C-alpha positions as CSV (number, residue, x, y, z in Angstrom):
1,M,0.0,0.0,0.0
2,S,1.5,3.3,-1.0
3,K,1.0,6.5,0.8
4,E,-1.0,7.9,-2.1
5,Q,-3.6,5.1,-1.7
6,L,-4.5,5.9,1.9
7,A,-6.2,9.2,2.7
8,I,-7.0,10.4,6.2
9,R,-9.5,13.2,6.7
10,D,-12.0,14.6,9.1
11,V,-15.3,12.6,9.4
12,Q,-18.3,13.8,7.5
13,P,-22.0,13.3,8.2
14,D,-22.3,11.1,5.1
15,D,-19.8,8.6,6.6
16,L,-22.3,7.5,9.3
17,D,-23.5,4.3,7.5
18,A,-20.1,3.2,6.5
19,L,-18.8,3.8,10.1
20,L,-21.6,1.7,11.5
21,E,-20.9,-1.1,9.1
22,L,-17.2,-1.0,10.1
23,E,-18.0,-0.9,13.8
24,N,-20.2,-4.0,13.6
25,R,-17.5,-5.9,11.7
26,A,-14.7,-4.8,13.9
27,F,-16.2,-5.3,17.4
28,A,-18.3,-8.1,18.9
29,T,-19.1,-6.0,22.0
30,D,-18.8,-2.4,23.3
31,R,-19.9,-1.0,19.9
32,L,-20.6,2.6,19.3
33,S,-24.3,3.0,18.5
34,R,-25.8,5.0,15.7
35,R,-26.8,7.6,18.2
36,S,-23.2,7.8,19.6
37,M,-21.7,7.9,16.2
38,R,-23.9,10.8,15.2
39,H,-23.2,12.6,18.5
40,W,-19.4,12.4,17.9
41,I,-19.6,13.4,14.3
42,K,-21.3,16.6,15.3
43,N,-19.3,17.2,18.5
44,E,-16.7,19.9,18.5
45,G,-14.9,18.6,21.6
46,C,-13.2,15.8,19.7
47,D,-11.2,14.9,16.6
48,F,-12.9,12.2,14.5
49,L,-10.7,11.0,11.6
50,V,-11.4,8.4,9.0
51,A,-9.1,6.4,6.7
52,L,-10.0,5.9,3.1
53,L,-8.5,3.4,0.7
54,A,-9.7,3.6,-2.9
55,D,-12.6,5.8,-1.6
56,Q,-13.6,3.0,0.8
57,L,-13.8,3.8,4.5
58,V,-11.4,1.3,6.1
59,G,-10.7,2.8,9.5
60,Y,-11.3,5.5,12.0
61,I,-10.0,7.1,15.2
62,L,-12.0,9.1,17.7
63,I,-10.1,11.3,20.1
64,I,-12.0,13.3,22.8
65,Y,-10.9,16.1,24.9
66,H,-11.3,16.9,28.6
67,R,-12.4,20.5,28.8
68,G,-10.2,22.8,30.8
69,T,-7.2,20.5,30.8
70,R,-4.5,19.4,28.3
71,L,-5.6,15.8,28.4
72,A,-6.8,13.9,25.3
73,R,-8.3,10.4,25.2
74,M,-8.3,7.9,22.4
75,Y,-11.9,6.9,22.8
76,S,-12.1,4.4,19.9
77,I,-10.1,3.1,16.9
78,A,-11.1,0.5,14.4
79,V,-9.6,-0.9,11.1
80,D,-11.5,-3.1,8.7
81,E,-10.4,-6.7,9.3
82,S,-9.6,-7.2,5.6
83,Q,-7.1,-4.3,5.7
84,R,-5.3,-5.1,8.9
85,G,-1.5,-5.5,8.8
86,K,-1.0,-2.6,6.4
87,G,-0.1,0.0,8.9
88,I,-3.5,1.8,8.8
89,A,-3.9,1.9,12.6
90,R,-0.4,3.3,13.1
91,K,-1.1,6.0,10.5
92,L,-4.5,6.9,12.2
93,I,-2.8,7.1,15.6
94,T,0.0,9.3,14.3
95,A,-2.6,11.6,12.6
96,G,-4.7,11.7,15.8
97,E,-1.6,12.6,17.9
98,Q,-0.8,15.4,15.6
99,H,-4.3,16.8,15.8
100,A,-4.3,16.6,19.6
101,S,-0.8,18.1,19.9
102,E,-1.7,21.0,17.6
103,G,-4.8,21.6,19.7
104,G,-2.5,22.2,22.7
105,H,-2.9,18.9,24.4
106,F,0.1,17.3,26.3
107,F,-1.1,13.7,26.9
108,L,-3.0,11.1,25.0
109,R,-4.5,8.3,27.0
110,L,-6.3,5.1,25.9
111,E,-7.7,1.8,27.1
112,V,-6.8,-1.5,25.5
113,G,-8.0,-5.0,26.3
114,A,-5.5,-6.8,28.6
115,E,-5.6,-9.8,26.2
116,N,-5.2,-7.7,23.1
117,H,-1.5,-8.3,22.8
118,A,-1.1,-7.2,19.2
119,A,-2.7,-3.8,20.0
120,I,-0.6,-3.4,23.2
121,R,2.6,-4.1,21.1
122,L,1.5,-1.5,18.6
123,Y,0.9,1.1,21.3
124,E,4.2,0.3,23.0
125,S,6.1,0.7,19.7
126,L,4.5,4.2,19.4
127,G,5.8,5.2,22.8
128,Y,2.7,4.5,25.0
129,Q,3.3,3.3,28.6
130,S,1.0,1.5,30.9
131,F,0.0,3.3,34.0
132,G,-3.0,1.4,35.4
133,I,-5.6,-1.2,35.0
134,Y,-9.3,-1.0,34.9
135,H,-10.9,-4.2,36.1
136,D,-14.2,-5.5,34.5
137,Y,-14.1,-2.7,32.1
138,Y,-15.7,-4.1,29.0
139,E,-19.1,-5.6,28.4
140,D,-17.6,-9.1,28.4
141,H,-16.1,-8.4,31.9
142,T,-12.5,-8.4,30.7
143,D,-9.9,-5.9,32.0
144,A,-8.5,-2.9,30.3
145,I,-4.9,-1.6,30.5
146,R,-4.6,2.1,30.7
147,M,-1.8,3.6,28.6
148,Q,-0.5,7.1,28.1
149,K,1.9,9.0,25.9
150,R,3.2,12.5,26.2
151,I,2.5,13.9,22.7
152,R,4.1,17.3,23.4
153,R,7.5,16.6,24.8
154,F,9.3,18.9,27.3
155,K,12.5,18.4,29.3
156,A,10.7,17.8,32.6
157,T,9.9,15.0,35.0
158,A,6.6,15.1,36.7
159,Q,6.5,15.1,40.5
160,H,3.4,13.1,41.6
161,T,1.9,12.3,44.9
162,G,0.7,8.8,45.5
163,M,-2.9,9.6,45.9
164,T,-5.9,7.2,45.7
165,W,-8.8,8.7,43.7
166,I,-12.2,9.0,45.5
167,R,-15.4,9.8,43.7
168,Q,-17.9,12.1,45.3
169,T,-21.2,10.4,45.9
170,T,-23.4,13.5,45.8
171,P,-23.4,16.7,43.7
172,F,-22.4,18.8,46.6
173,T,-19.5,16.8,48.3
174,C,-16.6,17.6,46.1
175,G,-14.8,19.2,49.1
176,P,-15.1,16.2,51.4
177,A,-14.1,13.8,48.6
178,A,-11.0,15.9,47.8
179,L,-10.2,16.2,51.5
180,M,-10.5,12.4,52.0
181,M,-8.1,11.9,49.1
182,A,-5.6,14.1,50.8
183,M,-6.0,12.7,54.3
184,Q,-5.8,9.1,53.0
185,A,-2.6,9.9,51.1
186,L,-1.1,11.5,54.2
187,S,-2.0,8.9,56.8
188,D,-2.2,5.2,56.4
189,S,-4.6,5.0,59.4
190,Y,-7.2,7.3,57.8
191,I,-10.1,5.4,56.3
192,P,-12.5,7.2,54.0
193,S,-16.1,6.2,53.6
194,Q,-19.4,7.6,52.4
195,E,-20.4,8.1,56.0
196,E,-17.3,10.1,56.5
197,E,-17.9,12.1,53.3
198,I,-21.3,13.2,54.6
199,R,-19.9,13.9,58.0
200,L,-17.2,16.1,56.6
201,W,-19.8,18.0,54.5
202,R,-21.9,18.6,57.6
203,E,-18.9,20.0,59.4
204,A,-17.8,22.2,56.5
205,T,-20.9,23.3,54.6
206,T,-21.9,26.8,53.9
207,I,-25.5,25.6,54.4
208,F,-26.9,27.4,51.3
209,M,-25.6,27.9,47.7
210,T,-27.6,28.7,44.6
211,S,-30.8,26.6,44.6
212,G,-29.4,23.5,46.2
213,H,-27.3,22.3,49.1
214,G,-24.4,24.4,50.1
215,G,-20.9,23.4,49.1
216,C,-17.9,23.5,51.5
217,H,-16.2,26.5,53.0
218,P,-12.4,26.4,52.8
219,V,-12.1,27.3,56.5
220,G,-14.7,24.6,57.3
221,L,-12.7,22.0,55.4
222,A,-9.6,23.1,57.3
223,L,-11.4,22.8,60.7
224,A,-12.6,19.3,59.7
225,A,-9.1,18.2,58.8
226,R,-7.7,19.7,62.1
227,A,-10.4,17.8,64.1
228,R,-8.9,14.6,62.6
229,G,-5.4,15.5,63.6
230,F,-4.0,17.0,60.4
231,D,-2.1,20.2,60.2
232,V,-3.7,22.8,57.8
233,E,-3.4,26.3,56.6
234,V,-5.8,28.4,54.4
235,W,-5.2,31.0,51.7
236,L,-8.2,33.2,51.1
237,N,-8.0,36.4,49.0
238,K,-11.4,37.7,49.9
239,K,-12.6,39.4,53.1
240,G,-16.0,38.8,54.4
241,P,-18.5,35.9,53.8
242,L,-18.0,33.6,50.8
243,F,-20.7,32.7,48.3
244,V,-23.1,35.1,49.8
245,D,-23.9,36.4,46.3
246,S,-25.1,32.9,45.2
247,V,-28.4,33.3,47.1
248,R,-31.0,36.1,46.9
249,D,-33.0,35.5,50.0
250,A,-31.9,37.9,52.8
251,N,-32.3,35.2,55.5
252,K,-30.1,32.8,53.6
253,K,-27.5,35.5,53.1
254,R,-27.6,36.1,56.9
255,V,-27.1,32.3,57.6
256,I,-24.1,32.2,55.2
257,E,-22.6,35.3,57.0
258,L,-23.0,33.7,60.4
259,V,-21.4,30.4,59.2
260,H,-18.5,32.3,57.8
261,Q,-17.9,34.2,61.0
262,D,-18.2,31.1,63.1
263,Y,-15.6,29.2,60.9
264,V,-13.1,32.1,61.1
265,Q,-13.5,32.5,64.8
266,A,-13.0,28.7,65.4
267,A,-10.0,28.7,63.1
268,R,-8.3,31.5,65.1
269,Q,-9.1,29.7,68.3
270,R,-7.4,26.6,67.0
271,Q,-4.5,28.6,65.6
272,I,-5.0,27.6,62.0
273,P,-3.0,30.0,59.8
274,L,-5.3,32.1,57.6
275,H,-3.4,33.9,54.9
276,P,-5.4,36.9,53.5
277,T,-4.0,36.6,50.0
278,S,-4.0,34.5,46.9
279,V,-1.9,31.3,46.9
280,T,0.7,31.2,44.2
281,Q,2.0,28.4,42.1
282,V,5.3,28.7,43.8
283,E,3.7,28.0,47.1
284,L,1.7,25.1,45.7
285,V,4.9,23.5,44.4
286,R,6.7,24.1,47.7
287,A,3.9,22.4,49.6
288,L,4.0,19.4,47.3
289,D,7.7,19.2,47.6
290,A,7.3,19.2,51.4
291,G,4.8,16.2,51.2
292,K,1.7,18.4,51.7
293,I,-1.4,18.3,49.6
294,P,-3.2,21.4,48.5
295,L,-7.0,21.5,47.9
296,I,-8.0,24.2,45.3
297,L,-11.4,25.7,44.6
298,I,-11.8,26.0,40.9
299,S,-14.6,27.3,38.6
300,T,-15.9,24.5,36.3
301,F,-16.7,26.9,33.5
302,R,-13.7,25.9,31.5
303,M,-14.5,22.3,32.0
304,D,-18.3,22.0,31.6
305,G,-19.5,25.4,30.7
306,K,-21.1,25.8,34.1
307,K,-20.1,28.5,36.6
308,S,-20.0,26.2,39.7
309,P,-17.4,26.2,42.5
310,H,-15.6,22.8,42.7
311,W,-13.0,21.4,44.9
312,V,-10.1,19.4,43.6
313,A,-6.9,18.0,45.1
314,V,-3.5,19.0,43.6
315,S,-1.7,15.7,42.9
316,G,1.5,16.8,41.1
317,Y,3.4,19.2,38.9
318,D,6.1,19.6,36.3
319,E,7.5,22.5,34.3
320,D,4.4,22.8,32.2
321,C,1.4,21.6,34.2
322,L,-0.1,21.3,37.6
323,Y,-2.0,18.0,38.0
324,V,-5.2,17.5,40.0
325,H,-7.4,14.6,41.1
326,D,-11.0,15.6,40.3
327,P,-13.6,13.8,42.4
328,D,-16.4,14.3,39.9
329,P,-16.3,12.6,36.5
330,S,-18.3,14.4,33.9
331,E,-21.3,12.6,32.4
332,G,-20.8,10.3,29.4
333,S,-17.5,8.9,28.4
334,Q,-15.1,10.0,31.2
335,S,-13.8,7.1,33.3
336,A,-12.4,7.3,36.8
337,L,-8.8,7.1,35.7
338,D,-9.5,10.1,33.4
339,C,-10.0,12.1,36.7
340,Q,-6.5,11.3,38.1
341,Y,-3.5,13.5,37.5
342,L,-5.5,15.8,35.1
343,P,-2.9,18.1,33.5
344,I,-3.8,21.8,33.7
345,A,-1.3,24.0,31.9
346,R,0.5,26.5,34.1
347,E,-0.7,29.4,32.0
348,D,-4.3,28.2,32.4
349,F,-4.2,27.4,36.1
350,D,-4.5,30.9,37.5
351,K,-7.7,31.5,35.4
352,I,-9.3,28.2,36.3
353,S,-8.6,28.7,40.0
354,L,-10.6,31.9,40.2
355,F,-14.3,31.7,41.0
356,G,-17.2,34.2,40.5
357,Q,-17.4,37.9,39.9
358,S,-15.5,38.5,43.1
359,R,-12.6,36.5,41.7
360,L,-12.3,34.3,44.7
361,R,-9.1,32.3,45.0
362,T,-8.7,30.0,48.0
363,C,-6.7,27.0,48.9
364,V,-6.4,24.6,51.9
365,I,-3.1,22.9,52.3
366,V,-3.2,19.7,54.3
367,S,-0.2,18.2,56.1
368,A,0.3,14.8,57.8
369,P,-0.5,14.5,61.4
370,H,2.3,14.9,63.9
């Protein structure tokens, strides 16, 4: 097969029927449905490329992007069985990497069946490295190996904490889930649980926020961590009650103000350092180097288009990125391992870690118990 015979281009709506035929021939299980295919063909948050040989569609690659980060994921790749062994998959992957890299993404991740040795050898030959396993991942209950490649290369070695990812079990407990990740990483004796998640939320909540349950106050989270024996300090660049603008009712505003005042008073009594300024990336890196774990409040606007406050745990850094463990997988295709060590470019981090019109920036840094 000469290079001239194979053409790789962006998917087109008219490719739908051919893609479905290829999907049904290529996979016995875990097939993309017509609805899913149509969704991804129209979706702007992905690169969907097809390979044509003599005007016949013989392969495709679908790469999706995690909004707000520099992480790309190879969601699916298929080559017609009659055309395998001709290097089409390699060419599709190379083209997909180029698109993702040109779009500003640093890493490309994928899942591959643990028994699919040919595919694993292909990925390894292209520079992908295994970094985890996902048990019972496919419809037939087989495992998937997680692999990753840095598609934009820099002279840097990432510094990562060994942190177990914990998923929040309610829409309003991102703070407790992030705090449990930090405390478990810092102390072998700490045991997280759903009961503990709710208990932490009760200790740290602002009571009200928008039209639902309140999220967690940074000083409330710090007090909850101190009550469990951990050292903490808080950076907070805003004076006065937090999130008070998220409610309209005067009584709710008053409750939020009282909660804020109570937290601040309790923190001073317990001699928790409260820094009345924005935390810097230098301080975050210094904390990670010292074995501490920062919790950062971010705005989810750059991730999901919603202006919601959201707590994440900072899990590592290198020259180009800060990495976070996000306790809340977005709906749809994102897996748990996509939420671990999410790369956020240094130049984007200061924007994503501001919330609301008041440009709130806050951080809780958690240290191991004495």
